[in-house]
C-alpha positions in Angstrom: 54.6 109.0 75.3 56.2 106.1 73.3 57.0 104.6 76.3 53.5 104.0 77.9 52.6 102.8 74.3 54.8 100.1 74.6 53.9 99.4 78.2 50.4 99.7 77.1 50.8 97.0 74.2 53.0 94.4 76.7 50.4 94.4 79.0 47.7 93.6 76.7 50.0 91.2 75.2 50.5 89.4 78.8 46.7 89.1 79.4 45.2 85.7 79.4 42.7 84.7 76.2 41.1 82.3 77.9 39.7 82.1 81.5 38.9 78.5 83.4 36.3 78.6 85.8 36.5 76.2 88.7 34.2 74.5 90.7 34.7 74.4 94.8 37.3 71.4 94.8 39.1 73.1 92.1 38.5 71.1 89.0 38.4 73.0 86.0 34.5 72.9 84.1 33.8 75.5 81.2 36.5 77.6 79.7 35.0 80.8 78.7 36.8 83.9 77.2 37.5 87.7 78.8 33.5 88.5 77.8 32.1 85.8 80.0 31.2 83.3 76.5 32.2 79.7 76.6 34.8 79.2 74.6 34.3 77.7 71.1 35.5 77.0 68.0 35.9 79.9 65.4 33.9 80.6 62.4 36.3 82.8 61.2 38.7 81.8 58.7 41.8 83.4 56.9 43.4 82.7 53.5 46.6 83.8 51.4 46.7 82.3 47.8 49.2 83.1 45.2 49.2 83.1 41.5 52.4 83.6 39.3 49.7 84.8 36.5 46.2 85.9 37.6 44.1 84.4 34.5 40.0 84.3 36.0 37.5 82.3 33.5 40.1 82.3 31.0 40.5 86.4 31.2 43.8 88.0 31.4 43.6 90.2 34.3 46.4 91.8 33.5 48.0 92.2 30.0 50.8 94.7 30.7 53.2 94.7 33.7 52.4 91.6 34.6 53.4 90.0 37.8 52.6 87.6 40.6 49.2 88.4 42.4 48.8 87.5 45.9 45.0 87.3 47.6 45.0 87.9 51.5 40.7 86.7 52.5 39.3 86.5 55.3 35.8 84.5 55.7 33.2 83.4 58.3 30.9 80.3 57.3 28.2 79.0 60.1 26.4 75.6 58.5 25.5 77.0 54.9 26.3 80.6 55.0 29.6 81.6 53.8 30.9 85.5 53.8 34.3 86.3 53.1 36.3 89.9 52.6 39.4 89.3 49.7 41.8 91.5 48.4 44.2 91.0 45.4 48.0 92.7 45.0 50.2 92.5 42.6 53.7 92.2 44.2 54.9 95.0 41.1 51.9 97.3 42.7 50.4 97.5 39.3 47.5 95.7 40.6 44.6 95.9 42.8 41.4 94.6 43.7 39.1 94.4 46.4 35.9 91.6 46.5 33.4 90.9 48.9 30.8 88.6 48.8 28.0 86.4 50.5 26.6 83.1 50.7 24.2 80.4 51.2 24.7 76.5 50.5 22.2 73.8 50.8 22.8 70.2 52.2 21.8 69.2 48.3 24.9 71.0 46.7 22.8 73.7 45.5 24.4 77.3 46.1 23.3 81.0 45.6 25.5 84.2 46.0 26.1 87.7 45.5 29.3 88.8 45.1 30.9 92.7 44.4 34.2 93.4 42.6 36.1 96.7 43.1 39.1 97.9 41.5 40.6 100.8 43.3 43.2 102.9 41.8 46.7 102.2 42.1 48.4 105.4 41.0 46.5 108.0 44.2 45.8 107.8 47.2 42.1 108.8 46.9 39.7 106.5 45.2 35.5 106.4 44.6 34.6 103.4 46.1 31.1 104.5 47.9 30.6 106.2 44.9 27.3 104.5 43.3 25.1 104.9 40.1 25.4 104.5 36.2 28.5 105.5 37.1 30.3 103.4 39.3 33.3 101.2 39.8 31.6 98.2 41.4 30.7 95.0 39.4 27.8 93.2 41.8 27.7 89.4 40.6 24.5 87.0 41.1 26.2 83.2 40.8 23.6 80.0 41.0 25.9 76.6 41.8 25.6 73.2 42.0 28.4 70.9 43.9 27.2 67.4 44.8 29.3 66.2 47.6 28.2 61.9 45.5 29.3 63.2 42.2 32.5 64.1 40.8 31.3 67.3 38.7 30.5 71.3 39.2 28.3 73.7 37.4 28.3 77.5 37.8 26.2 80.2 36.3 26.9 83.8 36.9 25.9 87.3 35.9 26.9 90.7 36.2 23.4 92.1 36.9 24.5 96.0 38.2 27.7 97.9 37.8 30.4 98.8 35.5 29.8 95.7 33.3 29.1 97.9 30.5 29.8 98.7 26.6 29.1 101.0 23.6 26.8 99.9 20.9 26.3 100.3 17.1 24.8 103.4 17.8 26.9 105.2 19.9 25.3 104.4 23.5 26.6 103.0 26.6 24.6 99.8 27.2 24.5 97.0 30.4 26.2 94.2 29.2 24.6 91.9 32.0 27.9 89.4 31.3 27.2 85.9 31.7 29.4 83.1 32.3 28.5 78.8 32.5 31.4 76.9 33.8 31.1 72.7 34.1 33.7 70.9 35.1 34.9 67.1 36.7 37.5 66.1 38.6 39.1 62.9 39.3 40.6 62.8 42.9 43.8 60.3 44.4 45.8 58.9 47.4 46.5 62.0 49.8 43.9 64.5 48.4 45.2 65.0 45.3 43.0 65.8 42.1 43.1 66.1 38.2 40.3 68.6 37.2 39.2 70.0 33.8 37.1 72.8 33.5 34.8 74.2 30.1 33.6 77.6 30.8 31.7 80.0 27.9 30.4 83.5 27.7 26.3 83.1 27.0 26.1 86.4 25.2 28.0 89.3 24.2 30.2 90.0 27.5 33.7 91.0 29.3 34.6 87.7 28.7 34.8 88.3 25.1 35.9 92.1 25.3 32.4 92.6 24.1 33.1 91.3 20.8 31.6 88.0 20.1 28.5 86.5 21.4 28.4 82.9 22.7 31.6 81.9 23.2 34.1 79.1 24.8 36.4 81.1 26.3 37.9 78.9 29.2 39.5 75.6 29.1 41.7 74.9 32.4 43.2 71.8 33.1 44.8 71.2 36.4 46.5 68.6 38.8 46.3 69.5 42.5 49.3 68.1 44.9 48.9 68.2 48.5 51.1 68.5 51.0 50.5 67.0 54.0 51.8 68.3 57.3 51.7 66.0 60.5 49.5 68.5 62.7 46.6 67.7 60.0 47.6 71.0 58.0 47.2 70.5 54.2 49.2 72.8 51.8 47.5 72.8 48.1 50.1 73.6 45.2 48.0 73.1 41.6 49.6 73.6 38.1 47.1 75.0 35.4 47.4 74.9 31.7 44.3 77.2 30.5 43.4 77.9 26.8 41.0 80.9 25.9 39.7 79.9 22.4 38.5 83.6 21.9 41.6 85.0 21.7 43.5 82.3 20.8 46.0 82.6 23.9 47.6 79.8 26.4 48.8 80.0 30.0 50.6 78.0 32.4 49.6 79.3 36.0 51.3 78.1 39.6 48.9 78.5 42.5 49.5 78.3 45.9 46.8 78.0 48.7 47.3 79.1 52.2 43.8 78.4 54.2 43.7 78.5 58.1 
């Protein structure tokens, strides 16, 4: 059985991934795949990000047993449409995350998106991913963004409209927090796609960004420099270091990130 499995894999690996259609005199015309479809540039992309410290919107995502986190992802893009699936996994096994999202960006730079964040169990083979209702573990977020191509600024407004974003009020009742985050930023480009950027982020209400203890608060100040390693093939490897300060908790971080995209 093992021999047949290996043989089958070897045969599959030996099959061509494309077929060339030729005319009557032997000239190549259109390349087609094994389904008969015309070969086109793939709309799918892969990514792998590495962060030495997982800090997101000023929040420290791992306060105990902190370790570098890897973020594998796959995405699909078509014109202004963007769909992705991304995971987040600490190298010490103490953190896990599974995210899905879909968004659409207009030519003027205005974008809308919906994201689903989920945090699987790390100490059990079983989980409750499909569980919905009031006690779901999903965090659903709506995002409105503006990122014009001719002005070096961006702005993002996001809100957790459903899911596990809850807090206990003064009467002991559990309430949906509707945590809302606003970020504005600007950047300056150098040669070879190097960039320095500054972002300011604020929690607009009593939210997860402030531990559900404060109302409007500036919770994220991030100064980042990105250096792009340029290869002869045209591929680029952005490497960045960011200084991050959270005024709510009076805590600062220096974080290194590597972004691999294919």
